[in-house]
C-alpha positions in Angstrom: 7.8 3.9 18.4 5.4 1.7 15.8 1.7 1.1 15.7 0.4 -0.8 13.1 -3.3 -1.3 13.0 -5.2 -3.8 10.6 -2.7 -3.1 7.6 -3.6 -5.0 4.5 -2.1 -5.5 1.3 -2.3 -7.1 -1.8 -0.3 -7.4 -5.0 -3.3 -8.0 -7.5 -5.8 -10.4 -6.5 -2.6 -11.8 -4.0 -3.3 -10.7 -0.5 0.1 -10.6 1.2 -0.6 -9.1 4.5 -3.8 -9.8 6.3 -5.1 -7.0 8.9 -1.7 -7.0 10.6 -1.6 -5.3 13.8 1.8 -4.8 15.6 2.9 -2.3 18.5 6.7 -1.7 19.1 7.8 0.5 22.0 10.8 2.5 22.2 13.7 -0.1 23.2 12.0 -3.1 21.7 13.7 -5.7 20.0 11.0 -7.5 17.8 11.6 -10.6 15.5 9.3 -11.2 12.7 9.7 -15.2 11.7 7.6 -17.1 9.7 7.9 -19.2 6.3 9.2 -18.0 3.0 6.3 -16.2 1.2 4.6 -15.1 4.1 5.2 -11.2 4.1 7.7 -10.8 6.8 9.8 -8.4 4.5 6.8 -6.7 3.4 5.9 -6.2 6.9 8.4 -4.0 7.8 8.9 -2.4 4.4 5.3 -0.7 5.2 6.9 0.8 8.5 9.1 3.2 6.4 6.8 3.2 3.3 8.9 1.3 1.0 5.7 -0.7 0.3 2.6 0.9 0.1 -0.7 -0.5 1.6 -4.5 -0.9 0.7 -5.7 -1.0 4.3 -5.0 0.1 7.9 -3.2 2.6 9.6 0.6 2.9 10.4 2.0 5.5 13.1 6.2 5.7 13.6 7.0 8.3 16.3 3.4 10.3 16.2 3.8 10.4 12.2 1.1 8.7 10.3 2.8 7.1 7.5 -0.1 6.1 6.2 -1.0 9.9 5.4 -0.9 11.2 1.9 0.6 14.5 3.3 3.4 13.0 5.1 6.8 13.9 4.0 7.9 10.3 3.2 11.7 11.2 2.6 12.3 12.8 5.8 10.6 10.1 7.8 12.8 7.5 6.3 15.8 9.5 7.1 15.0 8.6 10.4 13.8 5.2 10.1 17.2 3.0 9.5 16.8 0.1 7.0 19.3 -2.5 6.3 18.5 -4.8 3.8 19.7 -8.5 2.5 21.7 -7.4 -0.2 23.6 -4.7 1.3 22.8 -1.9 -1.2 25.9 -0.2 -0.8 26.8 1.9 -4.0 29.6 0.1 -5.7 31.4 3.3 -6.8 31.8 5.0 -3.5 34.5 4.1 -1.3 33.1 3.1 2.2 33.7 6.7 3.6 31.4 8.2 0.9 28.7 5.7 1.2 28.6 6.7 5.2 28.1 10.2 4.3 26.3 10.7 1.1 22.8 10.9 2.8 24.0 12.6 5.5 24.9 15.3 3.2 21.9 15.4 0.6 19.3 14.0 3.2 19.9 15.5 6.6 21.8 18.5 5.0 25.0 17.9 7.7 28.4 19.6 6.4 31.1 17.1 4.3 33.1 17.6 8.0 30.5 16.3 10.4 29.1 13.8 8.1 32.7 12.2 7.6 33.1 12.4 11.7 29.9 10.5 12.0 30.2 8.2 9.5 33.7 7.4 11.1 32.7 7.1 14.5 29.8 4.7 13.5 32.4 2.7 10.9 34.3 2.4 14.0 31.8 1.4 16.1 31.3 -1.8 14.0 34.8 -2.8 13.9 35.9 -1.4 10.0 37.7 1.8 10.9 41.1 0.0 8.5 38.3 -0.3 5.7 37.2 3.3 5.5 38.9 4.2 2.1 37.9 0.6 0.0 35.4 0.0 -1.6 32.3 -2.2 -1.3 33.9 -4.7 -3.8 37.2 -5.2 -1.8 35.2 -6.4 1.3 33.5 -9.8 2.3 29.7 -9.8 2.5 29.8 -9.7 6.3 32.0 -6.8 6.4 29.7 -5.1 3.8 26.7 -5.6 5.8 28.7 -4.2 8.8 29.2 -1.0 6.4 25.4 -0.7 5.5 24.4 -1.0 9.5 26.9 1.7 10.2 25.3 3.6 7.2 22.0 3.6 8.9 23.6 4.3 12.3 24.8 7.4 11.0 21.8 9.1 10.3 20.8 8.5 14.0 17.8 7.1 13.4 15.2 6.7 15.8 14.3 2.7 14.9 16.2 0.4 13.2 14.4 -2.3 10.2 16.5 -5.1 9.4 15.3 -7.3 6.3 16.7 -10.8 6.8 20.3 -9.2 7.1 22.5 -12.3 7.2 20.3 -14.5 4.6 22.7 -13.6 1.9 26.0 -14.3 4.0 28.5 -17.0 4.2 27.8 -19.0 7.6 31.1 -17.7 8.7 29.8 -14.3 8.5 26.6 -14.6 10.0 28.3 -14.0 13.5 29.9 -10.5 13.0 26.7 -8.7 11.8 24.6 -10.7 14.5 27.4 -9.4 17.0 26.7 -5.6 15.9 23.2 -6.2 16.3 23.2 -7.8 19.8 25.4 -4.7 20.6 22.7 -2.3 19.5 20.2 -4.2 21.1 21.9 -4.1 24.4 22.2 -0.2 23.6 18.6 0.2 23.5 18.0 0.6 20.1 14.4 0.0 18.8 14.6 -2.8 16.6 12.6 -5.0 14.2 14.3 -7.8 12.8 13.0 -10.1 10.1 15.0 -13.5 10.4 15.4 -17.0 10.6 18.5 -17.0 13.2 16.4 -18.4 16.0 19.5 -18.1 18.2 19.5 -14.4 17.7 15.7 -14.2 18.8 16.3 -16.3 21.7 19.4 -14.1 22.9 18.2 -10.5 21.7 14.6 -10.2 21.0 11.9 -9.1 24.1 9.1 -10.2 21.5 8.6 -12.7 18.4 5.8 -12.4 15.9 5.3 -15.1 13.7 3.4 -15.0 10.3 2.0 -17.4 8.0 1.6 -17.6 4.1 -0.9 -14.9 3.6 0.8 -12.3 5.9 -1.8 -13.3 9.2 0.0 -12.6 12.3 -0.7 -15.7 14.2 1.5 -15.2 17.0 2.9 -11.7 19.2 4.3 -12.6 22.1 7.2 -12.5 24.8 10.6 -14.8 23.5 9.8 -16.8 26.7 6.6 -17.5 25.5 7.3 -18.4 22.1 10.0 -20.9 22.6 9.6 -21.7 26.4 5.7 -22.9 26.3 5.3 -24.2 22.6 2.1 -26.0 23.9 0.2 -22.7 24.2 1.4 -21.9 20.3 -1.0 -22.1 17.3 -0.5 -25.9 15.3 1.0 -24.0 12.6 3.5 -22.1 14.8 4.5 -25.3 16.4 4.8 -27.1 13.5 7.2 -24.3 12.1 9.3 -24.5 15.5 9.3 -28.3 15.3 11.1 -28.2 11.8 13.5 -25.4 12.8 14.3 -26.2 16.3 15.0 -30.0 16.1 18.5 -29.1 14.1 
């Protein structure tokens, strides 16, 4: 589904991705973790070209993202993206947030878009809030609306960029529950997160990136958590700090 080969990226003189190669198969749930500033968010944003790269090749479902001739808006319409800060339109109701991209990007009729959007809203357990505005919802509810909005576009893959890091601790669970359900239903997902409990429960692969954007680990969840001795020293250090609490 996603094939990244020798991808490198710089911001000016600073290298943020260093020869990164990743393969994500259909139905995979890949958790990307690592210290702050390691390039985790940049890595997943290159998948739909929100972050352009200077070197390497990225192919999503047979479409070459790095080809200048690729229709990026069309590609992005099929790659669901959920951000840290929800990115809902504050002046639009929940229903309007769910339908606007379907109508404008996919060309769906308003009735069809509304049916699809409300079905996804029901799926994340928020049908009662369809006429509210984002400012009337809690952070956890807004993030669930953002997930429903992405699902309304019928994505072939979902990217999550630290979807719970801006939430109060009490709201984290309600968002992770939705993501767990998606994973169980076979959605292909790449998730940047510090939620190691989620990684242990749902991921089938874990990628660990260190500062400078070098992938140090790309292994199964069981290898990552269950066999720390086989990990790189930097990974062991990271795991010892986050798992001792």
